[in-house]
Structure formats: structure tokens, C-alpha cells
PyMOL Python script that loads the backbone (N, CA, C, O; Angstrom):
from pymol import cmd

cmd.read_pdbstr("""\
ATOM      1  N   UNK A   1     -41.815 210.611 180.884  1.00  0.00           N
ATOM      2  CA  UNK A   1     -41.947 211.416 182.074  1.00  0.00           C
ATOM      3  C   UNK A   1     -43.373 211.967 182.154  1.00  0.00           C
ATOM      4  O   UNK A   1     -43.893 212.521 181.185  1.00  0.00           O
ATOM      5  N   UNK A   2     -43.984 211.807 183.310  1.00  0.00           N
ATOM      6  CA  UNK A   2     -45.332 212.323 183.531  1.00  0.00           C
ATOM      7  C   UNK A   2     -45.276 213.831 183.768  1.00  0.00           C
ATOM      8  O   UNK A   2     -44.365 214.345 184.417  1.00  0.00           O
ATOM      9  N   UNK A   3     -46.270 214.518 183.228  1.00  0.00           N
ATOM     10  CA  UNK A   3     -46.353 215.972 183.351  1.00  0.00           C
ATOM     11  C   UNK A   3     -47.641 216.357 184.059  1.00  0.00           C
ATOM     12  O   UNK A   3     -48.695 215.761 183.840  1.00  0.00           O
ATOM     13  N   UNK A   4     -47.531 217.365 184.912  1.00  0.00           N
ATOM     14  CA  UNK A   4     -48.690 217.909 185.614  1.00  0.00           C
ATOM     15  C   UNK A   4     -48.914 219.331 185.131  1.00  0.00           C
ATOM     16  O   UNK A   4     -47.961 220.073 184.895  1.00  0.00           O
ATOM     17  N   UNK A   5     -50.178 219.707 184.985  1.00  0.00           N
ATOM     18  CA  UNK A   5     -50.529 221.070 184.618  1.00  0.00           C
ATOM     19  C   UNK A   5     -51.311 221.698 185.764  1.00  0.00           C
ATOM     20  O   UNK A   5     -52.288 221.131 186.254  1.00  0.00           O
ATOM     21  N   UNK A   6     -50.869 222.860 186.174  1.00  0.00           N
ATOM     22  CA  UNK A   6     -51.557 223.645 187.195  1.00  0.00           C
ATOM     23  C   UNK A   6     -52.135 224.869 186.500  1.00  0.00           C
ATOM     24  O   UNK A   6     -51.445 225.542 185.734  1.00  0.00           O
ATOM     25  N   UNK A   7     -53.390 225.149 186.768  1.00  0.00           N
ATOM     26  CA  UNK A   7     -54.030 226.338 186.193  1.00  0.00           C
ATOM     27  C   UNK A   7     -54.441 227.264 187.326  1.00  0.00           C
ATOM     28  O   UNK A   7     -55.010 226.831 188.329  1.00  0.00           O
ATOM     29  N   UNK A   8     -54.144 228.538 187.151  1.00  0.00           N
ATOM     30  CA  UNK A   8     -54.488 229.536 188.152  1.00  0.00           C
ATOM     31  C   UNK A   8     -55.287 230.639 187.467  1.00  0.00           C
ATOM     32  O   UNK A   8     -54.806 231.268 186.524  1.00  0.00           O
ATOM     33  N   UNK A   9     -56.498 230.868 187.941  1.00  0.00           N
ATOM     34  CA  UNK A   9     -57.362 231.908 187.392  1.00  0.00           C
ATOM     35  C   UNK A   9     -56.717 233.269 187.642  1.00  0.00           C
ATOM     36  O   UNK A   9     -56.342 233.577 188.773  1.00  0.00           O
ATOM     37  N   UNK A  10     -56.587 234.074 186.606  1.00  0.00           N
ATOM     38  CA  UNK A  10     -55.953 235.384 186.735  1.00  0.00           C
ATOM     39  C   UNK A  10     -56.698 236.261 187.737  1.00  0.00           C
ATOM     40  O   UNK A  10     -56.072 237.034 188.462  1.00  0.00           O
ATOM     41  N   UNK A  11     -58.015 236.152 187.788  1.00  0.00           N
ATOM     42  CA  UNK A  11     -58.800 236.974 188.715  1.00  0.00           C
ATOM     43  C   UNK A  11     -58.534 236.648 190.181  1.00  0.00           C
ATOM     44  O   UNK A  11     -58.880 237.436 191.062  1.00  0.00           O
ATOM     45  N   UNK A  12     -57.923 235.492 190.452  1.00  0.00           N
ATOM     46  CA  UNK A  12     -57.665 235.106 191.843  1.00  0.00           C
ATOM     47  C   UNK A  12     -56.231 235.414 192.290  1.00  0.00           C
ATOM     48  O   UNK A  12     -55.843 235.064 193.404  1.00  0.00           O
ATOM     49  N   UNK A  13     -55.449 236.063 191.432  1.00  0.00           N
ATOM     50  CA  UNK A  13     -54.073 236.390 191.803  1.00  0.00           C
ATOM     51  C   UNK A  13     -54.072 237.342 192.993  1.00  0.00           C
ATOM     52  O   UNK A  13     -54.936 238.214 193.088  1.00  0.00           O
ATOM     53  N   UNK A  14     -53.114 237.183 193.898  1.00  0.00           N
ATOM     54  CA  UNK A  14     -53.036 238.086 195.048  1.00  0.00           C
ATOM     55  C   UNK A  14     -52.704 239.517 194.606  1.00  0.00           C
ATOM     56  O   UNK A  14     -52.201 239.745 193.506  1.00  0.00           O
ATOM     57  N   UNK A  15     -52.994 240.457 195.481  1.00  0.00           N
ATOM     58  CA  UNK A  15     -52.833 241.874 195.145  1.00  0.00           C
ATOM     59  C   UNK A  15     -51.402 242.279 194.808  1.00  0.00           C
ATOM     60  O   UNK A  15     -51.202 243.243 194.070  1.00  0.00           O
ATOM     61  N   UNK A  16     -50.403 241.572 195.328  1.00  0.00           N
ATOM     62  CA  UNK A  16     -49.022 241.968 195.056  1.00  0.00           C
ATOM     63  C   UNK A  16     -48.576 241.619 193.629  1.00  0.00           C
ATOM     64  O   UNK A  16     -47.473 241.981 193.221  1.00  0.00           O
ATOM     65  N   UNK A  17     -49.424 240.923 192.877  1.00  0.00           N
ATOM     66  CA  UNK A  17     -49.129 240.617 191.473  1.00  0.00           C
ATOM     67  C   UNK A  17     -50.052 241.440 190.576  1.00  0.00           C
ATOM     68  O   UNK A  17     -51.230 241.615 190.888  1.00  0.00           O
ATOM     69  N   UNK A  18     -49.527 241.935 189.483  1.00  0.00           N
ATOM     70  CA  UNK A  18     -50.266 242.816 188.578  1.00  0.00           C
ATOM     71  C   UNK A  18     -51.141 242.005 187.620  1.00  0.00           C
ATOM     72  O   UNK A  18     -50.650 241.465 186.629  1.00  0.00           O
ATOM     73  N   UNK A  19     -52.430 241.923 187.920  1.00  0.00           N
ATOM     74  CA  UNK A  19     -53.365 241.139 187.095  1.00  0.00           C
ATOM     75  C   UNK A  19     -53.469 241.664 185.665  1.00  0.00           C
ATOM     76  O   UNK A  19     -53.838 240.921 184.756  1.00  0.00           O
ATOM     77  N   UNK A  20     -53.147 242.934 185.464  1.00  0.00           N
ATOM     78  CA  UNK A  20     -53.257 243.520 184.126  1.00  0.00           C
ATOM     79  C   UNK A  20     -52.090 243.109 183.223  1.00  0.00           C
ATOM     80  O   UNK A  20     -52.102 243.393 182.025  1.00  0.00           O
ATOM     81  N   UNK A  21     -51.074 242.436 183.802  1.00  0.00           N
ATOM     82  CA  UNK A  21     -49.907 242.003 183.024  1.00  0.00           C
ATOM     83  C   UNK A  21     -49.635 240.524 183.272  1.00  0.00           C
ATOM     84  O   UNK A  21     -48.610 240.169 183.853  1.00  0.00           O
ATOM     85  N   UNK A  22     -50.542 239.666 182.838  1.00  0.00           N
ATOM     86  CA  UNK A  22     -50.386 238.230 183.125  1.00  0.00           C
ATOM     87  C   UNK A  22     -49.120 237.625 182.546  1.00  0.00           C
ATOM     88  O   UNK A  22     -48.591 236.662 183.103  1.00  0.00           O
ATOM     89  N   UNK A  23     -48.623 238.164 181.446  1.00  0.00           N
ATOM     90  CA  UNK A  23     -47.380 237.621 180.885  1.00  0.00           C
ATOM     91  C   UNK A  23     -46.206 237.865 181.827  1.00  0.00           C
ATOM     92  O   UNK A  23     -45.318 237.018 181.930  1.00  0.00           O
ATOM     93  N   UNK A  24     -46.186 238.993 182.510  1.00  0.00           N
ATOM     94  CA  UNK A  24     -45.130 239.295 183.473  1.00  0.00           C
ATOM     95  C   UNK A  24     -45.276 238.398 184.702  1.00  0.00           C
ATOM     96  O   UNK A  24     -44.282 237.912 185.242  1.00  0.00           O
ATOM     97  N   UNK A  25     -46.512 238.181 185.139  1.00  0.00           N
ATOM     98  CA  UNK A  25     -46.765 237.288 186.272  1.00  0.00           C
ATOM     99  C   UNK A  25     -46.288 235.875 185.925  1.00  0.00           C
ATOM    100  O   UNK A  25     -45.647 235.217 186.745  1.00  0.00           O
ATOM    101  N   UNK A  26     -46.596 235.412 184.723  1.00  0.00           N
ATOM    102  CA  UNK A  26     -46.165 234.081 184.292  1.00  0.00           C
ATOM    103  C   UNK A  26     -44.638 233.973 184.310  1.00  0.00           C
ATOM    104  O   UNK A  26     -44.092 232.962 184.752  1.00  0.00           O
ATOM    105  N   UNK A  27     -43.956 235.005 183.834  1.00  0.00           N
ATOM    106  CA  UNK A  27     -42.489 235.001 183.844  1.00  0.00           C
ATOM    107  C   UNK A  27     -41.955 234.974 185.276  1.00  0.00           C
ATOM    108  O   UNK A  27     -40.973 234.290 185.562  1.00  0.00           O
ATOM    109  N   UNK A  28     -42.599 235.716 186.169  1.00  0.00           N
ATOM    110  CA  UNK A  28     -42.185 235.762 187.573  1.00  0.00           C
ATOM    111  C   UNK A  28     -42.318 234.387 188.218  1.00  0.00           C
ATOM    112  O   UNK A  28     -41.422 233.936 188.932  1.00  0.00           O
ATOM    113  N   UNK A  29     -43.438 233.730 187.962  1.00  0.00           N
ATOM    114  CA  UNK A  29     -43.662 232.394 188.522  1.00  0.00           C
ATOM    115  C   UNK A  29     -42.653 231.402 187.960  1.00  0.00           C
ATOM    116  O   UNK A  29     -42.050 230.629 188.705  1.00  0.00           O
ATOM    117  N   UNK A  30     -42.471 231.426 186.653  1.00  0.00           N
ATOM    118  CA  UNK A  30     -41.531 230.497 186.020  1.00  0.00           C
ATOM    119  C   UNK A  30     -40.114 230.706 186.561  1.00  0.00           C
ATOM    120  O   UNK A  30     -39.402 229.737 186.825  1.00  0.00           O
ATOM    121  N   UNK A  31     -39.711 231.949 186.723  1.00  0.00           N
ATOM    122  CA  UNK A  31     -38.383 232.244 187.262  1.00  0.00           C
ATOM    123  C   UNK A  31     -38.236 231.716 188.680  1.00  0.00           C
ATOM    124  O   UNK A  31     -37.216 231.110 189.009  1.00  0.00           O
ATOM    125  N   UNK A  32     -39.237 231.936 189.524  1.00  0.00           N
ATOM    126  CA  UNK A  32     -39.189 231.459 190.911  1.00  0.00           C
ATOM    127  C   UNK A  32     -39.081 229.935 190.950  1.00  0.00           C
ATOM    128  O   UNK A  32     -38.315 229.386 191.742  1.00  0.00           O
ATOM    129  N   UNK A  33     -39.836 229.259 190.107  1.00  0.00           N
ATOM    130  CA  UNK A  33     -39.782 227.801 190.074  1.00  0.00           C
ATOM    131  C   UNK A  33     -38.415 227.318 189.602  1.00  0.00           C
ATOM    132  O   UNK A  33     -37.840 226.404 190.192  1.00  0.00           O
ATOM    133  N   UNK A  34     -37.904 227.919 188.559  1.00  0.00           N
ATOM    134  CA  UNK A  34     -36.602 227.497 188.014  1.00  0.00           C
ATOM    135  C   UNK A  34     -35.466 227.773 188.996  1.00  0.00           C
ATOM    136  O   UNK A  34     -34.503 227.009 189.063  1.00  0.00           O
ATOM    137  N   UNK A  35     -35.577 228.867 189.761  1.00  0.00           N
ATOM    138  CA  UNK A  35     -34.550 229.166 190.770  1.00  0.00           C
ATOM    139  C   UNK A  35     -34.508 228.085 191.844  1.00  0.00           C
ATOM    140  O   UNK A  35     -33.472 227.872 192.474  1.00  0.00           O
ATOM    141  N   UNK A  36     -35.629 227.407 192.052  1.00  0.00           N
ATOM    142  CA  UNK A  36     -35.669 226.300 193.010  1.00  0.00           C
ATOM    143  C   UNK A  36     -35.402 224.949 192.336  1.00  0.00           C
ATOM    144  O   UNK A  36     -35.613 223.899 192.942  1.00  0.00           O
ATOM    145  N   UNK A  37     -34.941 224.979 191.087  1.00  0.00           N
ATOM    146  CA  UNK A  37     -34.567 223.760 190.390  1.00  0.00           C
ATOM    147  C   UNK A  37     -35.723 223.006 189.763  1.00  0.00           C
ATOM    148  O   UNK A  37     -35.586 221.830 189.426  1.00  0.00           O
ATOM    149  N   UNK A  38     -36.859 223.667 189.603  1.00  0.00           N
ATOM    150  CA  UNK A  38     -38.053 223.030 189.036  1.00  0.00           C
ATOM    151  C   UNK A  38     -38.135 223.391 187.556  1.00  0.00           C
ATOM    152  O   UNK A  38     -38.154 224.567 187.191  1.00  0.00           O
ATOM    153  N   UNK A  39     -38.182 222.380 186.724  1.00  0.00           N
ATOM    154  CA  UNK A  39     -38.231 222.582 185.278  1.00  0.00           C
ATOM    155  C   UNK A  39     -39.673 222.852 184.858  1.00  0.00           C
ATOM    156  O   UNK A  39     -40.384 221.944 184.427  1.00  0.00           O
ATOM    157  N   UNK A  40     -40.091 224.091 184.986  1.00  0.00           N
ATOM    158  CA  UNK A  40     -41.481 224.447 184.704  1.00  0.00           C
ATOM    159  C   UNK A  40     -41.573 225.370 183.505  1.00  0.00           C
ATOM    160  O   UNK A  40     -40.637 226.099 183.177  1.00  0.00           O
ATOM    161  N   UNK A  41     -42.721 225.318 182.867  1.00  0.00           N
ATOM    162  CA  UNK A  41     -43.047 226.224 181.770  1.00  0.00           C
ATOM    163  C   UNK A  41     -44.357 226.897 182.147  1.00  0.00           C
ATOM    164  O   UNK A  41     -45.382 226.233 182.294  1.00  0.00           O
ATOM    165  N   UNK A  42     -44.322 228.203 182.302  1.00  0.00           N
ATOM    166  CA  UNK A  42     -45.517 228.939 182.717  1.00  0.00           C
ATOM    167  C   UNK A  42     -45.915 229.896 181.607  1.00  0.00           C
ATOM    168  O   UNK A  42     -45.073 230.612 181.064  1.00  0.00           O
ATOM    169  N   UNK A  43     -47.192 229.908 181.271  1.00  0.00           N
ATOM    170  CA  UNK A  43     -47.677 230.797 180.214  1.00  0.00           C
ATOM    171  C   UNK A  43     -49.018 231.384 180.624  1.00  0.00           C
ATOM    172  O   UNK A  43     -49.750 230.828 181.443  1.00  0.00           O
ATOM    173  N   UNK A  44     -49.309 232.536 180.017  1.00  0.00           N
ATOM    174  CA  UNK A  44     -50.610 233.131 180.299  1.00  0.00           C
ATOM    175  C   UNK A  44     -51.546 232.826 179.131  1.00  0.00           C
ATOM    176  O   UNK A  44     -51.210 233.020 177.962  1.00  0.00           O
ATOM    177  N   UNK A  45     -52.700 232.354 179.485  1.00  0.00           N
ATOM    178  CA  UNK A  45     -53.749 232.088 178.511  1.00  0.00           C
ATOM    179  C   UNK A  45     -54.842 233.123 178.752  1.00  0.00           C
ATOM    180  O   UNK A  45     -54.695 233.969 179.634  1.00  0.00           O
ATOM    181  N   UNK A  46     -55.883 233.081 178.026  1.00  0.00           N
ATOM    182  CA  UNK A  46     -56.887 234.143 178.076  1.00  0.00           C
ATOM    183  C   UNK A  46     -57.360 234.471 179.487  1.00  0.00           C
ATOM    184  O   UNK A  46     -57.372 235.640 179.870  1.00  0.00           O
ATOM    185  N   UNK A  47     -57.741 233.486 180.252  1.00  0.00           N
ATOM    186  CA  UNK A  47     -58.322 233.751 181.571  1.00  0.00           C
ATOM    187  C   UNK A  47     -57.538 233.144 182.729  1.00  0.00           C
ATOM    188  O   UNK A  47     -57.921 233.299 183.888  1.00  0.00           O
ATOM    189  N   UNK A  48     -56.454 232.462 182.423  1.00  0.00           N
ATOM    190  CA  UNK A  48     -55.705 231.808 183.487  1.00  0.00           C
ATOM    191  C   UNK A  48     -54.226 231.643 183.118  1.00  0.00           C
ATOM    192  O   UNK A  48     -53.826 231.787 181.963  1.00  0.00           O
ATOM    193  N   UNK A  49     -53.446 231.339 184.137  1.00  0.00           N
ATOM    194  CA  UNK A  49     -52.041 230.997 183.936  1.00  0.00           C
ATOM    195  C   UNK A  49     -51.941 229.484 183.911  1.00  0.00           C
ATOM    196  O   UNK A  49     -52.645 228.791 184.645  1.00  0.00           O
ATOM    197  N   UNK A  50     -51.067 228.982 183.068  1.00  0.00           N
ATOM    198  CA  UNK A  50     -50.869 227.539 182.962  1.00  0.00           C
ATOM    199  C   UNK A  50     -49.424 227.225 183.287  1.00  0.00           C
ATOM    200  O   UNK A  50     -48.502 227.792 182.699  1.00  0.00           O
ATOM    201  N   UNK A  51     -49.236 226.307 184.241  1.00  0.00           N
ATOM    202  CA  UNK A  51     -47.901 225.897 184.651  1.00  0.00           C
ATOM    203  C   UNK A  51     -47.765 224.408 184.356  1.00  0.00           C
ATOM    204  O   UNK A  51     -48.483 223.591 184.932  1.00  0.00           O
ATOM    205  N   UNK A  52     -46.853 224.058 183.470  1.00  0.00           N
ATOM    206  CA  UNK A  52     -46.557 222.656 183.158  1.00  0.00           C
ATOM    207  C   UNK A  52     -45.234 222.299 183.813  1.00  0.00           C
ATOM    208  O   UNK A  52     -44.255 223.038 183.706  1.00  0.00           O
ATOM    209  N   UNK A  53     -45.213 221.151 184.496  1.00  0.00           N
ATOM    210  CA  UNK A  53     -44.005 220.723 185.181  1.00  0.00           C
ATOM    211  C   UNK A  53     -43.999 219.217 185.327  1.00  0.00           C
ATOM    212  O   UNK A  53     -45.049 218.579 185.252  1.00  0.00           O
ATOM    213  N   UNK A  54     -42.812 218.636 185.536  1.00  0.00           N
ATOM    214  CA  UNK A  54     -42.747 217.192 185.768  1.00  0.00           C
ATOM    215  C   UNK A  54     -43.501 216.845 187.056  1.00  0.00           C
ATOM    216  O   UNK A  54     -43.350 217.526 188.070  1.00  0.00           O
ATOM    217  N   UNK A  55     -44.294 215.808 187.010  1.00  0.00           N
ATOM    218  CA  UNK A  55     -45.092 215.406 188.165  1.00  0.00           C
ATOM    219  C   UNK A  55     -44.226 215.124 189.385  1.00  0.00           C
ATOM    220  O   UNK A  55     -44.644 215.387 190.512  1.00  0.00           O
ATOM    221  N   UNK A  56     -43.029 214.594 189.175  1.00  0.00           N
ATOM    222  CA  UNK A  56     -42.177 214.294 190.322  1.00  0.00           C
ATOM    223  C   UNK A  56     -41.645 215.543 191.019  1.00  0.00           C
ATOM    224  O   UNK A  56     -41.005 215.437 192.065  1.00  0.00           O
ATOM    225  N   UNK A  57     -41.900 216.725 190.456  1.00  0.00           N
ATOM    226  CA  UNK A  57     -41.499 217.978 191.090  1.00  0.00           C
ATOM    227  C   UNK A  57     -42.700 218.757 191.634  1.00  0.00           C
ATOM    228  O   UNK A  57     -42.573 219.921 192.013  1.00  0.00           O
ATOM    229  N   UNK A  58     -43.849 218.113 191.670  1.00  0.00           N
ATOM    230  CA  UNK A  58     -45.076 218.792 192.096  1.00  0.00           C
ATOM    231  C   UNK A  58     -45.007 219.279 193.540  1.00  0.00           C
ATOM    232  O   UNK A  58     -45.434 220.398 193.825  1.00  0.00           O
ATOM    233  N   UNK A  59     -44.485 218.478 194.446  1.00  0.00           N
ATOM    234  CA  UNK A  59     -44.412 218.892 195.856  1.00  0.00           C
ATOM    235  C   UNK A  59     -43.523 220.125 196.013  1.00  0.00           C
ATOM    236  O   UNK A  59     -43.883 221.066 196.721  1.00  0.00           O
ATOM    237  N   UNK A  60     -42.380 220.121 195.364  1.00  0.00           N
ATOM    238  CA  UNK A  60     -41.473 221.269 195.438  1.00  0.00           C
ATOM    239  C   UNK A  60     -42.110 222.504 194.803  1.00  0.00           C
ATOM    240  O   UNK A  60     -41.979 223.610 195.326  1.00  0.00           O
ATOM    241  N   UNK A  61     -42.796 222.317 193.683  1.00  0.00           N
ATOM    242  CA  UNK A  61     -43.469 223.433 193.026  1.00  0.00           C
ATOM    243  C   UNK A  61     -44.567 224.008 193.915  1.00  0.00           C
ATOM    244  O   UNK A  61     -44.759 225.223 193.969  1.00  0.00           O
ATOM    245  N   UNK A  62     -45.276 223.138 194.604  1.00  0.00           N
ATOM    246  CA  UNK A  62     -46.337 223.597 195.506  1.00  0.00           C
ATOM    247  C   UNK A  62     -45.771 224.491 196.598  1.00  0.00           C
ATOM    248  O   UNK A  62     -46.388 225.489 196.968  1.00  0.00           O
ATOM    249  N   UNK A  63     -44.607 224.139 197.113  1.00  0.00           N
ATOM    250  CA  UNK A  63     -43.973 224.955 198.156  1.00  0.00           C
ATOM    251  C   UNK A  63     -43.642 226.352 197.624  1.00  0.00           C
ATOM    252  O   UNK A  63     -43.833 227.347 198.323  1.00  0.00           O
ATOM    253  N   UNK A  64     -43.151 226.422 196.396  1.00  0.00           N
ATOM    254  CA  UNK A  64     -42.843 227.725 195.788  1.00  0.00           C
ATOM    255  C   UNK A  64     -44.131 228.517 195.581  1.00  0.00           C
ATOM    256  O   UNK A  64     -44.165 229.717 195.856  1.00  0.00           O
ATOM    257  N   UNK A  65     -45.174 227.876 195.108  1.00  0.00           N
ATOM    258  CA  UNK A  65     -46.436 228.561 194.884  1.00  0.00           C
ATOM    259  C   UNK A  65     -47.049 229.066 196.174  1.00  0.00           C
ATOM    260  O   UNK A  65     -47.714 230.102 196.178  1.00  0.00           O
ATOM    261  N   UNK A  66     -46.838 228.353 197.268  1.00  0.00           N
ATOM    262  CA  UNK A  66     -47.285 228.827 198.584  1.00  0.00           C
ATOM    263  C   UNK A  66     -46.509 230.092 198.959  1.00  0.00           C
ATOM    264  O   UNK A  66     -47.097 231.063 199.437  1.00  0.00           O
ATOM    265  N   UNK A  67     -45.197 230.083 198.746  1.00  0.00           N
ATOM    266  CA  UNK A  67     -44.377 231.255 199.051  1.00  0.00           C
ATOM    267  C   UNK A  67     -44.834 232.475 198.255  1.00  0.00           C
ATOM    268  O   UNK A  67     -44.783 233.601 198.751  1.00  0.00           O
ATOM    269  N   UNK A  68     -45.279 232.247 197.024  1.00  0.00           N
ATOM    270  CA  UNK A  68     -45.767 233.340 196.176  1.00  0.00           C
ATOM    271  C   UNK A  68     -47.219 233.705 196.475  1.00  0.00           C
ATOM    272  O   UNK A  68     -47.780 234.594 195.835  1.00  0.00           O
ATOM    273  N   UNK A  69     -47.819 233.033 197.429  1.00  0.00           N
ATOM    274  CA  UNK A  69     -49.216 233.230 197.849  1.00  0.00           C
ATOM    275  C   UNK A  69     -50.208 232.937 196.726  1.00  0.00           C
ATOM    276  O   UNK A  69     -51.244 233.593 196.611  1.00  0.00           O
ATOM    277  N   UNK A  70     -49.875 231.937 195.895  1.00  0.00           N
ATOM    278  CA  UNK A  70     -50.767 231.554 194.806  1.00  0.00           C
ATOM    279  C   UNK A  70     -51.672 230.389 195.202  1.00  0.00           C
ATOM    280  O   UNK A  70     -52.732 230.199 194.606  1.00  0.00           O
ATOM    281  N   UNK A  71     -51.263 229.612 196.198  1.00  0.00           N
ATOM    282  CA  UNK A  71     -52.101 228.538 196.726  1.00  0.00           C
ATOM    283  C   UNK A  71     -52.028 228.562 198.236  1.00  0.00           C
ATOM    284  O   UNK A  71     -52.661 227.739 198.898  1.00  0.00           O
TER     285      UNK A  71
END
""", "prot")
cmd.dss("prot")
cmd.show_as("cartoon", "prot")
cmd.util.cbc("prot")
cmd.orient("prot")
């Protein structure tokens, strides 16, 4: 299975997300993706969030990320 990684710079997070708590933001994103049936793993790294997901779910994941105002 092919995997896609999406990286989001913590400094670019929208105001409704708490940049000072990237681990909570990562959990929020992962939960939103999983609620839509997307098997994603989201983690916070030093300067960015990393979202790993099956490539065949990329379009659906993009829609969720748009709803969260991340892209």
C-alpha cells in the first residue's frame, strides 16, 4: 500500500487552533480524519505536524483538511 505524508508548518496553523499545543492539534486532526473513515496517523514534530495516510485516501483527507482550514 502506498503512503502519503502531509506536513503542515505549526506557524501556519489557523487562529482557532492552539499553536502552543501541537500535540493536541495533531490529536484533533487525527480524530477528524478517522471520523471520516481515513486511516491516518498524525504527530507533532519540532516545527511541523506530520500526517501519514494511505495514498488512496488523499482526496478524502484533503476535504477534511479544508474543513479544518488547514489547506
